[in-house]
KEKE-953392 format. One record per residue: residue in one letter; y negated, x, z negated of N, C-alpha, C, O in turn. Coordinates in steps of 0.2 Angstrom, whole numbers, padded with zeros to 4 digits, always signed. Atoms other than C-alpha are relative to their C-alpha. Layout:
<pts>
AYXZYXZYXZYXZ/...
</pts>
This chain:
<pts>
M-0002-0003+0007+0083-0109+0182+0005-0006-0003+0003-0012-0003/M-0004+0004+0004+0098-0117+0173-0003-0002-0007-0005+0002-0010/K+0002+0003+0007+0093-0128+0158+0005-0004-0003+0009-0007+0001/T-0004+0005+0004+0101-0138+0145-0004-0003-0006-0008+0001-0008/S+0004+0003+0005+0095-0150+0132+0001+0004-0007+0007+0007-0008/I+0000-0004+0007+0091-0141+0115+0005-0003-0005+0009+0000-0008/L-0004+0003+0005+0099-0154+0105+0008-0001+0002+0012-0001-0002/G-0007+0001-0002+0114-0156+0116+0005+0006+0000+0011+0005+0001/L-0004-0006+0000+0120-0138+0115+0001+0002-0007+0005+0007-0008/L+0000-0003+0007+0119-0136+0096+0007+0000-0003+0009+0003-0008/F-0007+0000+0003+0138-0140+0094+0004+0006+0002+0009+0007-0001/L-0004-0006-0002+0143-0123+0102+0000+0004-0006-0004+0005-0010/S-0001-0005+0005+0150-0110+0091-0004+0006+0001-0006+0008+0006/F+0004-0006+0000+0141-0094+0086+0005+0006+0003+0011+0006+0002/L-0003-0005-0003+0146-0079+0097-0001+0006-0003-0007+0008-0004/S+0000-0006+0003+0150-0063+0089-0002+0006+0005+0000+0005+0011/V+0002-0006-0004+0143-0046+0096+0002+0006-0003+0002+0007-0009/P-0002-0007+0003+0149-0028+0094-0006+0003-0003-0012+0002-0001/V+0005-0003+0003+0139-0019+0082-0001+0008+0001+0004+0012-0001/P+0001-0007-0002+0132-0002+0088-0003+0004-0006-0006+0001-0011/A+0004-0004+0005+0124+0012+0078-0007-0001+0001-0009-0003+0006/H+0007+0001+0000+0106+0011+0074-0003+0005+0006-0001+0010+0007/A+0003-0004-0006+0095+0017+0089-0004+0006-0003-0007+0005-0008/D+0004-0006+0002+0087+0034+0088-0006-0001+0004-0007+0001+0010/N+0006+0002-0004+0070+0029+0092-0004+0006+0002-0008+0005+0007/Q+0003-0006-0003+0063+0047+0094+0003+0001+0007+0000+0003+0011/R-0003-0001-0006+0076+0049+0107-0002-0005+0006-0003-0003+0011/L+0002+0006-0005+0071+0032+0115-0007+0001+0002-0009+0000+0008/W+0007-0001-0002+0053+0037+0115+0000+0006+0005-0004+0005+0010/K+0000-0005-0006+0057+0053+0125+0003-0003+0006+0000-0001+0012/E-0002+0004-0006+0067+0042+0137-0005-0004+0003-0006-0004+0009/Y+0006+0004-0002+0052+0031+0138-0005+0004+0004-0007+0002+0009/K+0005-0005-0003+0040+0045+0142+0003+0003+0007+0000+0003+0012/D-0003-0003-0006+0052+0053+0155+0001-0005+0005+0000-0004+0011/R-0001+0005-0006+0055+0036+0164-0007-0003+0002-0008-0004+0008/F+0006+0005-0002+0038+0027+0163-0007+0004+0000-0012+0001+0003/I+0007-0003+0001+0024+0040+0159+0000+0006+0004+0004+0011+0003/T+0001-0006-0005+0019+0052+0173-0003+0006-0004-0006+0005-0010/E+0002-0006+0004+0014+0070+0168-0008+0000-0001-0010+0003-0006/D+0007+0001+0001-0004+0065+0170-0002-0006-0004-0008-0007-0005/G+0002+0005+0005-0003+0050+0159+0000-0007+0003-0002-0012-0001/R+0000+0006-0002+0000+0035+0170+0006-0004-0002+0012-0001-0001/V-0006+0004+0002+0012+0021+0163+0002-0004+0006-0002-0008+0008/I-0002+0003-0007+0022+0014+0178+0004-0006-0002+0009-0006-0006/D-0004+0006+0000+0029-0004+0180+0004+0000+0006+0001-0002+0011/Y-0004+0000-0006+0043-0002+0192+0002-0006+0003+0003-0007+0009/Y-0002+0006-0003+0047-0020+0193-0006-0004+0004-0005-0009+0007/Q+0006+0002-0003+0029-0023+0200-0003+0005+0005-0009+0006+0005/K+0002-0005-0006+0028-0011+0215-0003+0006-0003-0007+0009+0000/Q+0002-0006+0003+0026+0004+0203-0008+0000-0002-0011+0005-0002/V+0007+0000+0002+0008-0002+0198-0001+0002-0007+0004+0003-0011/S+0001-0001+0007+0000+0002+0182-0006-0005-0003-0010-0008+0001/H+0004+0005+0003-0009-0010+0170-0004+0002-0006-0002+0007-0009/S+0004-0002+0006-0023-0008+0157+0005-0002-0006+0004+0002-0011/E-0005+0002+0006-0010-0017+0145+0005+0006-0001+0006+0008-0007/G-0005-0005+0001+0003-0004+0149-0003+0007-0003+0000+0010-0006/Q+0003-0006+0002-0009+0010+0146-0001+0000-0008-0001+0005-0011/G+0001+0001+0007-0013+0003+0129+0006+0000-0004+0006+0003-0009/Y-0006-0001+0003+0005+0001+0125+0002+0008-0001+0005+0010-0006/G-0002-0007+0000+0008+0019+0130-0004+0004-0006-0001+0008-0009/M+0004-0003+0005-0006+0025+0118+0002-0002-0007+0002+0002-0011/L-0002+0002+0006+0000+0015+0104+0007+0003-0002+0008+0005-0008/L-0007-0003+0001+0018+0021+0106-0001+0008-0002+0003+0010-0006/A+0001-0007+0002+0011+0039+0106-0002+0001-0007+0000+0006-0010/L+0002-0001+0007+0003+0036+0090+0006-0001-0005+0006+0002-0010/I-0005+0002+0004+0018+0028+0082+0005+0006-0001+0007+0008-0006/Y-0005-0005+0000+0029+0043+0087-0004+0007-0001-0001+0012+0001/D+0004-0006+0002+0015+0056+0082+0000+0005+0006+0001+0011+0005/D+0000-0004-0006+0014+0062+0100-0007+0001+0003-0009-0003+0007/R+0007-0001-0002-0004+0068+0102-0001+0002+0007-0006+0000+0010/T+0000-0002-0007-0001+0076+0118+0001-0006+0005-0003-0006+0010/A-0001+0006-0004+0006+0060+0126-0006-0004+0000-0009-0007+0004/F+0006+0005+0001-0009+0050+0118-0006+0003+0005-0009-0001+0008/E+0006-0003-0004-0022+0062+0126+0001-0001+0008-0003-0003+0011/Q-0002+0001-0007-0013+0061+0143-0001-0007+0002-0004-0008+0008/V+0001+0007-0002-0012+0042+0144-0007-0002-0001-0010-0005+0004/W+0007+0002+0001-0030+0040+0137-0004+0003+0006-0008+0000+0009/Q+0004-0003-0005-0037+0053+0150+0001-0003+0007-0003-0004+0011/W-0001+0003-0007-0028+0045+0165-0004-0007+0000-0006-0009+0005/T+0003+0006+0000-0034+0028+0159-0008+0000+0001-0011-0003+0005/K+0007-0001+0000-0052+0034+0157-0002+0002+0007-0008+0000+0010/N+0002-0003-0007-0052+0043+0174+0002-0004+0006-0001-0003+0011/N-0003+0004-0006-0043+0030+0185-0002-0007-0001-0003-0010+0004/L+0001+0007+0001-0046+0013+0177-0008-0001-0001-0010-0002-0006/K+0007-0001+0000-0065+0014+0181-0003-0005+0006+0001-0007+0010/G+0004+0004-0005-0078+0005+0191-0004-0006-0002-0007-0009+0001/R+0004+0005+0003-0085-0007+0179-0006+0003-0004-0005+0008-0007/S+0006-0003+0004-0102-0005+0170+0000-0003-0007-0005-0001-0011/D+0000+0003+0007-0097-0015+0154+0005+0004-0005+0006+0001-0010/N-0005-0004+0004-0084-0002+0147+0007-0004-0001+0011-0002-0005/L-0006+0003-0001-0070-0014+0151+0004+0003+0006+0001+0007+0010/F-0004-0004-0005-0055-0008+0162+0002-0005+0005+0005-0010+0003/P-0003+0004-0005-0050-0015+0178+0008+0000-0002+0011+0004-0004/W-0006+0001+0003-0033-0022+0174+0006+0002+0004+0012+0003+0002/Q-0006-0002-0004-0022-0016+0189-0002+0005+0005-0007+0005+0008/W+0001-0006-0004-0020+0000+0198+0006+0001+0004+0012+0001+0001/G-0006-0001-0003-0008+0004+0212-0001+0002+0007-0007+0004+0009/K+0001-0002-0007-0005+0006+0231-0003-0005+0004-0001-0011+0004/R+0004+0005-0005-0017-0002+0243+0003+0000+0007+0008+0003+0008/A-0003+0001-0006-0013-0008+0260-0001+0006+0005+0003+0007+0009/N+0001-0006-0004-0020+0008+0267+0003+0006-0003+0002+0012-0001/D-0004-0005+0003-0008+0018+0257-0003+0004-0005+0000+0009-0008/K+0004-0003+0005-0021+0024+0245+0001-0003-0007+0001-0009-0008/W-0001+0002+0007-0018+0023+0226-0006+0000-0003-0010+0005-0004/D+0007+0001+0003-0033+0016+0217+0000-0007-0003+0006-0010-0004/V+0001+0007+0003-0039+0000+0208+0001-0005+0005-0001-0005+0010/L-0001+0006-0004-0032-0016+0215-0004-0006-0002-0005-0010+0003/D+0003+0006+0002-0041-0028+0205-0005+0002-0006-0003+0005-0011/Y+0005-0002+0004-0058-0025+0196-0001-0005-0006-0004-0003-0011/N+0000+0005+0006-0056-0040+0184+0003+0004-0005+0008+0007-0004/N-0004-0003+0005-0051-0035+0167+0005-0004-0003+0006-0010-0001/A-0005+0004+0004-0037-0041+0156-0002+0002-0008-0001+0008-0010/T+0002-0001+0007-0043-0043+0138+0005+0003-0005+0003+0007-0009/D-0005-0004+0004-0027-0038+0130+0000+0007+0001+0001+0011-0004/G+0000-0007-0001-0027-0022+0138-0006+0004-0003-0005+0009-0006/D+0006-0003+0003-0045-0018+0133+0001+0000-0008-0001+0005-0011/I-0001+0000+0007-0041-0023+0115+0005+0005-0002+0004+0009-0007/L-0005-0004+0002-0025-0013+0114-0002+0008+0001-0001+0012-0004/I+0003-0007-0001-0034+0003+0121-0005+0001-0006-0005+0007-0009/A+0005-0001+0005-0048+0001+0109+0003+0001-0007+0001+0005-0011/Y-0003+0000+0007-0037-0002+0094+0004+0007+0000+0004+0010-0006/A-0004-0006+0000-0026+0013+0099-0005+0006-0002-0004+0011-0005/L+0005-0005+0001-0042+0024+0100-0003+0000-0008-0003+0005-0010/L+0002+0000+0007-0048+0018+0082+0005+0003-0004+0004+0007-0009/K-0005-0003+0004-0031+0022+0075+0001+0007+0001+0002+0011-0004/A+0000-0007-0001-0031+0039+0083-0005+0004-0003-0004+0009-0005/S+0006-0003+0003-0048+0043+0077+0002+0002-0008-0001+0007-0011/K-0002-0001+0007-0041+0041+0059+0006+0004-0001+0006+0009-0005/K-0006-0004+0000-0024+0048+0062-0001+0008+0001+0002+0012-0003/W+0001-0007-0002-0030+0064+0070-0007+0003-0002-0009+0008+0001/S+0007-0002+0002-0048+0065+0062-0004+0002+0006-0007+0007+0007/E+0004-0001-0007-0056+0064+0080-0005-0005+0001-0003-0011+0003/E+0006+0005+0000-0073+0056+0080-0001-0003+0008-0003-0008+0009/K+0001+0002-0007-0073+0056+0099+0004-0007+0002+0001-0011+0006/Y-0004+0006-0002-0059+0042+0100-0004-0006-0003-0004-0011+0000/R+0003+0006+0003-0069+0031+0088-0007-0002+0004-0008-0008+0006/T+0006+0001-0004-0085+0033+0099+0002-0004+0006-0001-0008+0008/E-0003+0004-0006-0075+0028+0115+0002-0007-0002+0001-0012+0002/A-0003+0007+0002-0067+0013+0105-0006-0004-0001-0006-0010+0002/L+0006+0004+0001-0084+0007+0100-0003-0003+0006-0006-0008+0006/K+0003+0002-0007-0090+0006+0118+0004-0006+0003+0001-0011+0005/I-0005+0006-0003-0075-0005+0123-0001-0006-0004-0001-0011-0002/I+0001+0006+0004-0077-0016+0108-0006-0003+0001-0006-0010+0001/Y+0007+0003-0002-0095-0019+0112+0001-0004+0006-0002-0010+0006/G-0001+0004-0006-0090-0024+0129+0004-0006+0000+0002-0011+0003/I-0004+0006+0002-0077-0036+0123-0004-0005-0003-0004-0011-0001/R+0004+0005+0004-0089-0044+0111-0006-0003+0004-0007-0009+0004/E+0005+0002-0003-0103-0045+0123+0002-0004+0007-0002-0009+0009/K-0002+0003-0006-0094-0050+0139+0006-0006+0000+0006-0009+0005/L-0006+0004+0000-0078-0060+0134+0000-0006-0005+0004-0010-0005/S+0000+0005+0005-0083-0071+0119-0003-0007+0002-0007-0007+0006/I+0002+0007-0001-0085-0090+0120-0001-0004-0006+0002-0002-0011/N+0001+0005+0005-0090-0104+0109+0004-0006+0002+0002-0009+0007/W-0003+0006-0002-0078-0119+0109+0001-0004-0007+0004-0002-0012/N-0001+0004+0006-0080-0133+0096-0002+0004-0007+0001+0003-0012/G+0002-0003+0006-0089-0121+0084+0004+0007-0001+0003+0010-0006/K-0005-0006+0001-0075-0107+0086-0002+0005+0005-0004+0004+0010/T+0001-0006-0005-0078-0090+0093+0007+0003+0002+0011+0005-0002/L-0006-0002-0003-0064-0085+0104-0001+0005+0006-0007+0006+0008/L+0000-0005-0006-0060-0072+0118+0003-0003+0006+0009-0005+0006/L-0003+0002-0006-0057-0076+0136+0005+0005+0002+0005+0011+0000/P-0005-0004-0002-0042-0068+0144-0003+0006+0005+0000+0011+0006/A+0003-0005-0005-0053-0059+0157-0008-0003+0001-0010-0008-0001/Y+0007+0002-0001-0072-0059+0162+0000-0006+0005-0004-0010+0005/S+0000+0005-0005-0068-0069+0178+0006-0005+0000+0012-0002-0001/G-0006+0004-0002-0057-0084+0182+0003-0005-0005+0008-0008-0004/F-0003+0004+0005-0054-0093+0166-0005-0005-0004-0003-0008-0009/T+0005+0006+0003-0069-0105+0163-0001-0004+0006-0002-0002+0012/E+0001+0005-0005-0072-0121+0173-0003-0006-0003+0000-0009-0007/E+0004+0005+0003-0085-0133+0169+0001+0000-0008-0002+0004-0011/N+0000+0001+0007-0081-0139+0151+0007+0002-0003+0009-0001-0008/R-0007-0001+0003-0064-0131+0149+0001+0008+0000-0002+0011+0005/F-0001-0007+0001-0058-0113+0144+0008+0000+0000+0012-0003-0003/V-0008-0002+0000-0040-0106+0148+0001+0006-0004-0003+0011-0002/L-0001-0006+0004-0034-0094+0135+0008+0001+0000+0012-0003+0002/N-0007-0002+0001-0018-0084+0132+0001+0002-0007-0002+0006-0010/P-0001-0001+0007-0012-0085+0114+0003+0007-0002+0002+0010-0007/S-0003-0007+0001-0003-0068+0116-0006+0005+0000-0004+0011-0001/Y+0005-0005+0000-0020-0060+0118-0004+0000-0007-0009+0004-0008/F+0003+0000+0006-0024-0064+0100+0003+0006-0004+0009+0004-0007/I-0003-0005+0003-0020-0047+0093-0004+0001-0007-0008+0005-0008/F+0003+0001+0007-0024-0050+0074-0002+0007-0003-0008+0007-0006/P+0002-0006+0003-0023-0032+0067-0006+0003+0003-0010+0007+0000/A+0006-0003-0003-0035-0026+0080-0006-0003-0001-0011+0000-0003/F+0007+0003+0002-0048-0039+0076-0002+0002-0007-0008+0003-0008/R+0002-0002+0007-0047-0034+0058-0003+0007+0000-0008+0009-0003/S+0003-0006-0001-0050-0016+0063-0007+0000+0003-0011+0004+0001/F+0006+0000-0003-0064-0020+0074-0005-0003-0005-0011-0001-0004/A+0004+0003+0005-0072-0030+0060-0003+0006-0005-0008+0006-0007/I+0001-0005+0004-0072-0014+0050-0005+0005+0003-0010+0008+0000/E+0004-0005-0003-0080-0003+0063-0006-0003+0004-0011+0001+0006/D+0005+0003-0004-0091-0015+0073-0004-0006-0003-0007-0004-0009/D+0004+0006+0002-0099-0032+0070+0005-0004-0005+0009-0008-0003/E-0005+0003+0005-0090-0038+0054+0000-0008+0000+0006-0010+0001/A+0000+0007+0000-0096-0056+0054+0003-0003+0007+0007-0008+0006/F-0003+0002-0007-0091-0058+0073+0007+0000+0000+0011-0004+0002/W-0007-0001-0001-0074-0051+0072+0004-0003-0005+0010-0005-0004/N-0004+0004+0005-0069-0059+0056+0000-0008+0002+0005-0011+0001/K+0000+0007-0002-0074-0076+0064+0005+0000+0006+0009-0005+0006/V-0005+0000-0006-0064-0071+0080+0007+0000-0003+0012-0004-0001/Y-0007+0000+0003-0049-0067+0068+0002-0007-0002+0007-0009-0001/Y-0002+0006+0003-0049-0083+0058+0000-0006+0005+0004-0011+0005/D+0000+0005-0005-0054-0094+0073+0006+0000+0005+0009-0005+0007/S-0006-0001-0004-0040-0087+0083+0007-0002-0004+0011-0005-0001/L-0005+0002+0004-0028-0090+0069+0000-0008+0000+0006-0011+0000/S+0001+0007+0000-0034-0108+0068+0003-0003+0007+0006-0008+0007/V-0002+0003-0006-0032-0111+0087+0008+0001+0001+0011-0003+0004/S-0008-0001+0000-0014-0103+0086+0004-0005-0004+0009-0007-0001/S-0003+0005+0004-0009-0115+0073+0000-0007+0003+0004-0011+0002/D+0001+0006-0003-0015-0129+0083+0003+0000+0007+0002-0005+0011/S-0003-0001-0007-0006-0123+0099+0007+0000+0000+0010+0004+0004/L-0008+0000+0000+0012-0127+0095+0002-0007+0003+0000-0012+0001/F-0002+0006-0004+0021-0139+0107+0007-0001+0000+0011+0004-0001/G-0007+0001-0001+0037-0147+0110+0004-0001-0006+0001-0001-0012/K-0004+0001+0006+0051-0151+0098+0001+0006-0004+0002+0006-0010/L-0001-0006+0004+0052-0133+0093-0006+0003-0003-0006+0007-0007/K+0006-0002+0003+0034-0131+0089-0002+0007+0001-0002+0011-0004/L+0002-0007-0001+0030-0115+0098-0006+0000+0005-0008-0005+0008/P+0006-0001-0005+0015-0108+0108+0002+0001+0007+0007+0004+0008/P-0001-0001-0007+0015-0109+0127-0003+0007+0002-0007+0010-0002/D+0003-0006-0003+0011-0094+0138-0008-0001+0001-0011+0004+0000/W+0007+0001-0001-0006-0102+0142-0002-0007-0003+0002-0011-0003/I+0003+0006+0003-0017-0115+0134-0007-0002+0003-0010+0003+0006/V+0006+0002-0003-0032-0125+0140-0004-0004-0006-0001-0008-0009/L+0004+0003+0005-0046-0130+0128-0006-0004+0004-0009-0002+0008/T+0005+0005-0002-0057-0145+0132-0003-0004-0005-0002-0002-0011/E+0003+0004+0005-0068-0157+0123+0005-0005-0004+0004-0007-0009/N-0005+0004+0003-0052-0167+0119+0005+0004-0004+0009+0001-0007/G-0005-0004+0004-0043-0153+0111+0004+0006+0004+0001+0008+0009/I-0004-0006-0003-0029-0140+0115+0006-0003+0003+0009-0007+0000/S-0007+0002-0003-0015-0143+0127+0003+0006+0004+0000+0011+0005/I-0003-0005-0005-0003-0133+0138-0003+0000+0006-0005-0005+0009/F+0003-0001-0006-0010-0126+0153+0005+0000+0006+0008+0005+0007/N-0005+0001-0004+0002-0133+0165+0000+0004+0007+0005+0005+0010/E+0000-0004-0006-0004-0124+0180+0003+0007+0000+0004+0010+0005/K-0003-0006+0001+0003-0108+0173+0007-0001-0003+0010+0004-0005/G-0007+0001+0003+0019-0116+0167+0000-0003-0007-0006-0004-0010/T-0001+0004+0006+0025-0125+0152+0004+0003-0005+0008+0000-0009/Y-0005-0004+0003+0035-0111+0144-0003+0004-0006-0009+0006-0006/F+0001-0006+0005+0036-0101+0128+0005+0005+0003+0011+0005+0003/G-0004-0005-0003+0042-0086+0137-0003+0007+0001-0005+0010-0005/Y+0002-0007-0001+0036-0069+0145-0006+0002-0004-0006+0007-0007/D+0006-0002+0004+0018-0069+0137+0001-0002-0007+0000+0002-0012/A+0001+0003+0007+0020-0080+0122+0005+0003-0005+0003+0003-0011/V-0004-0003+0005+0034-0070+0114-0004+0005-0004-0002+0007-0009/R+0004-0005+0003+0021-0057+0110-0004-0003-0006-0006+0001-0010/T+0003+0003+0006+0013-0069+0098+0004+0002-0006+0001+0003-0012/L-0004-0001+0006+0027-0066+0086+0000+0008-0002-0001+0010-0007/L+0001-0007+0002+0025-0047+0088-0006+0002-0003-0007+0005-0008/Y+0006-0001+0003+0007-0047+0084-0001-0003-0007-0005+0000-0011/S+0000+0003+0006+0009-0058+0070+0004+0004-0005+0002+0005-0011/S-0005-0004+0004+0023-0047+0063-0004+0007-0002-0002+0010-0007/W+0004-0006+0002+0010-0032+0063-0004-0001-0006-0007+0003-0009/E+0004+0001+0006+0001-0041+0049+0004+0000-0006+0010+0000-0006/D-0003+0000+0006+0005-0039+0031+0003-0006-0002+0009-0007-0005/E-0002+0006+0002+0007-0057+0028+0000-0005+0007-0005-0009+0008/P+0000+0003-0007+0012-0064+0046+0000-0008-0001+0003-0011-0006/Q+0000+0008-0001+0009-0083+0050+0004-0002+0006+0001-0002+0012/Y-0004+0001-0006+0023-0087+0061+0000-0008+0002-0001-0012-0002/P+0000+0007-0002+0024-0104+0071+0006-0003-0003+0011+0000-0005/E-0005+0004+0003+0035-0117+0064+0007+0000+0004+0012+0000+0001/G-0006+0000-0004+0047-0116+0078+0004+0007+0000+0010+0007+0002/L-0004-0006+0000+0053-0098+0074+0006-0001-0004+0012+0001-0001/K-0006+0001+0004+0065-0104+0061+0005-0004+0005+0011-0004+0004/K-0005+0004-0004+0072-0117+0074+0003+0005+0006+0009+0004+0008/V-0003-0004-0005+0074-0103+0087+0006+0004-0004+0011+0006-0001/F-0005-0004+0004+0084-0093+0073+0006-0005+0000+0012-0002+0000/Y-0006+0005+0001+0095-0109+0071+0004+0000+0007+0010+0000+0007/I-0003+0000-0007+0098-0110+0090+0005+0007+0000+0010+0006+0003/Y-0004-0007+0000+0104-0091+0089+0006-0001-0004+0011+0001-0002/E-0006+0000+0005+0115-0094+0074+0005-0005+0003+0011-0004+0002/Q-0005+0005-0003+0123-0109+0083+0003+0002+0007+0009+0000+0008/L-0002-0002-0007+0124-0103+0101+0002+0007+0001+0005+0008+0006/G-0002-0008-0001+0125-0084+0099-0005+0003+0005-0004+0009+0007/Y+0005-0004-0004+0110-0080+0110-0007-0004-0001-0008-0009-0003/I+0007+0002+0000+0091-0082+0111-0002-0002+0007-0002+0003+0011/P+0002+0001-0007+0085-0091+0127-0006+0004+0002-0011+0005-0002/K+0005-0004-0003+0074-0081+0138-0007-0004+0001-0012-0002+0000/I+0005+0005-0001+0063-0096+0142+0001-0007-0004+0007-0009-0003/I-0001+0007+0003+0060-0112+0132-0006-0004+0003-0012-0003+0003/D+0005+0004-0003+0051-0126+0141-0002-0005-0005+0002-0009-0007/L+0002+0004+0005+0040-0135+0129-0002-0007+0002-0003-0011-0003/E+0002+0007-0002+0036-0150+0139+0007-0004+0001+0007-0010-0001/R-0006+0003-0001+0054-0154+0144+0005+0000-0006+0010-0003-0006/N-0005-0001+0005+0062-0148+0128+0007+0002+0002+0012+0000+0000/T-0006-0003-0002+0075-0138+0137-0001+0008+0000-0007+0010-0001/F+0000-0008-0001+0079-0119+0138+0005+0003+0004+0010-0001+0006/S-0004-0003-0005+0087-0107+0149+0006+0002-0003+0007+0003-0009/L-0007-0003+0002+0105-0102+0148+0000+0008+0000+0004+0011-0002/E+0001-0007-0001+0099-0084+0152-0003+0003-0007-0008+0000-0010/S+0002-0003+0006+0098-0073+0136-0007+0004+0001-0008+0006+0006/S+0007-0004+0000+0081-0065+0131+0002+0008+0001+0007+0010+0001/L-0001-0007-0001+0078-0047+0135+0000+0004-0006-0001+0002-0012/A+0000-0004+0006+0080-0032+0123-0006+0000-0004-0006+0000-0010/G+0006+0000+0004+0062-0032+0119-0002-0006-0004-0004-0006-0009/Y+0001+0006+0004+0062-0050+0114+0004+0000-0006+0002-0002-0011/Y-0005-0001+0006+0077-0047+0103-0003+0004-0006-0002+0003-0012/A+0003-0004+0005+0068-0033+0094-0006-0003-0003-0007-0002-0009/I+0005+0004+0003+0053-0044+0091+0003-0005-0005+0000-0006-0010/Y-0003+0004+0004+0064-0057+0084+0003+0003-0006+0003+0000-0012/A-0003-0004+0006+0073-0044+0073-0006+0002-0005-0005+0001-0011/L+0005-0001+0005+0056-0039+0066-0003-0006-0003-0004-0005-0009/A+0003+0006+0003+0050-0056+0063+0005-0003-0005+0003-0005-0011/A-0005+0002+0005+0067-0060+0054-0001+0004-0006+0000+0002-0012/K+0001-0004+0006+0064-0045+0043-0006-0002-0004-0006-0002-0010/K+0007+0002+0003+0046-0050+0039+0001-0006-0004-0002-0008-0009/D-0001+0006+0003+0053-0067+0035+0005+0000-0006+0007-0005-0008/G-0005-0001+0006+0065-0060+0022+0007-0001+0002+0012-0002-0002/R-0007+0002-0002+0081-0063+0033+0003+0007+0002+0004+0008+0008/E-0002-0007-0001+0088-0045+0032+0006+0000+0005+0007+0004+0009/S-0007+0000-0004+0106-0049+0039-0001-0002+0007+0001+0001+0011/L+0002+0002-0006+0099-0059+0053-0004+0005+0004-0002+0007+0010/S+0004-0005-0003+0086-0045+0057+0005+0006+0003+0004+0008+0008/K-0004-0005-0002+0100-0032+0057+0004-0002+0006+0005+0002+0011/H-0004+0002-0006+0111-0042+0069-0004+0000+0007-0002+0002+0012/L+0004+0000-0006+0097-0045+0081-0002+0007+0003-0003+0008+0009/S+0002-0007-0002+0091-0027+0081+0006+0003+0003+0005+0007+0008/E-0006-0003-0003+0109-0022+0085+0001-0002+0007+0003+0001+0012/E-0001+0003-0007+0110-0034+0100-0006+0003+0004-0005+0004+0010/A+0005-0002-0005+0093-0028+0106+0001+0007+0002+0000+0009+0008/H-0001-0007-0002+0099-0010+0106+0006+0000+0006+0005+0004+0010/I-0006+0001-0005+0115-0015+0116-0004-0002+0007-0002+0001+0012/K+0003+0002-0006+0104-0024+0128-0005+0005+0004-0005+0005+0010/L+0004-0005-0003+0092-0010+0131+0003+0005+0004+0000+0008+0009/E-0004-0005-0004+0105+0001+0138+0001-0002+0007+0002+0002+0012/N+0000+0003-0007+0105-0011+0153-0007-0001+0003-0007-0004+0008/E+0007+0002-0002+0086-0012+0154-0004+0006+0001-0010+0006-0001/K+0003-0006+0000+0081+0006+0156-0006+0001+0005-0010+0005+0004/D+0005+0000-0005+0070+0002+0171-0006-0005-0001-0011-0006+0002/D+0004+0006+0001+0061-0013+0163-0006+0003-0005-0005+0003-0011/Y+0006-0002+0004+0044-0006+0157-0002-0005-0006-0003-0003-0011/Y+0003+0005+0005+0039-0022+0148+0005-0001-0006+0003+0000-0012/S-0005+0001+0006+0056-0025+0138+0000+0007-0004+0000+0006-0010/F-0001-0006+0003+0057-0006+0134-0007+0001-0005-0006+0003-0011/S+0007-0001+0004+0038-0006+0128+0001-0005-0006-0001-0002-0012/L+0000+0005+0006+0041-0022+0117+0005+0003-0005+0004+0002-0011/Y-0005-0003+0004+0057-0014+0110-0003+0005-0005-0002+0005-0011/L+0003-0006+0004+0048+0002+0104-0005-0003-0005-0006+0000-0010/L+0005+0003+0004+0033-0008+0098+0002-0004-0006-0001-0004-0011/A-0003+0005+0006+0044-0020+0087+0003+0004-0005+0004+0002-0011/N-0005-0003+0005+0055-0007+0079-0004+0004-0006-0001+0003-0011/P+0003-0004+0006+0042+0003+0068-0002-0005-0005-0004-0003-0011/G+0003+0004+0005+0036-0013+0060-0008+0000+0000-0010+0000+0006/N+0008+0000+0000+0017-0013+0055-0002+0006+0004+0000+0011+0003/I+0003-0006-0003+0006-0003+0066-0007+0001-0003-0011+0005-0001/
</pts>
């Protein structure tokens, strides 16, 4: 990956971009469905051997809610319930795809906590939107499983592991800051154990604010918690990148988002250089020359809007739309793009 010093590149001038018409998000939702969601409700990740993830199923359900598409919601939920199964704790195996014997089935029975959270959150919102109690009942089963199987105590804080297995070792915990989905925690507090979920909410906010690294003060994709404090989990990289960009999205879903200090610095880089780097190395204080994906730009546009920077938001949104035209097979970028455009969920 080509990198350059953050400070060394700030002399470059701002690059202008053509301004397209605003995206027709209903049209894009139809394109998304046609491309990524099968008739029976499976959300496909083409870039990873056409597998499906619990995260992707959660995104599909939330997007169906946003675009008031109950048929699609029910299809995605039914596929999720019927195929991501095999656990006794109401959590979902995180990956489904083609096995070595050519059979399509669960590939990994470990869960992914963000997928469980997104699915439960979508079900709660669906139960209110469409006055359907069965969705709330299903959501509460998942929420109970998350609370009982994934919570840990670290230095008096209650937090959630990224999965049931693989992220605890002796006296350390490995966490993913982009799994802190704050509006979901607030919804869970209303419907489940209020004291528990309020504590998860505020303790996750606290850990988030203490997990900013490098000269830009941004969260890494992964962190490790030990008795000595919080640090970047170097074994999974030292980047603000693929995972961590979602911390801005989930913060933006709040009425009063708490953004990392480095957000304004990223905006400054954009204004000086004309692009937002796809990856920022928080240990070396360098960033890639490759520009971010459309979904990332849409997230930054939403964050700029919530931060009161309307002109910047408009420009970022227009760039996101241009980029999306060349990313129609990228399930992740397309999902983030649509999730960022409506604003609060």
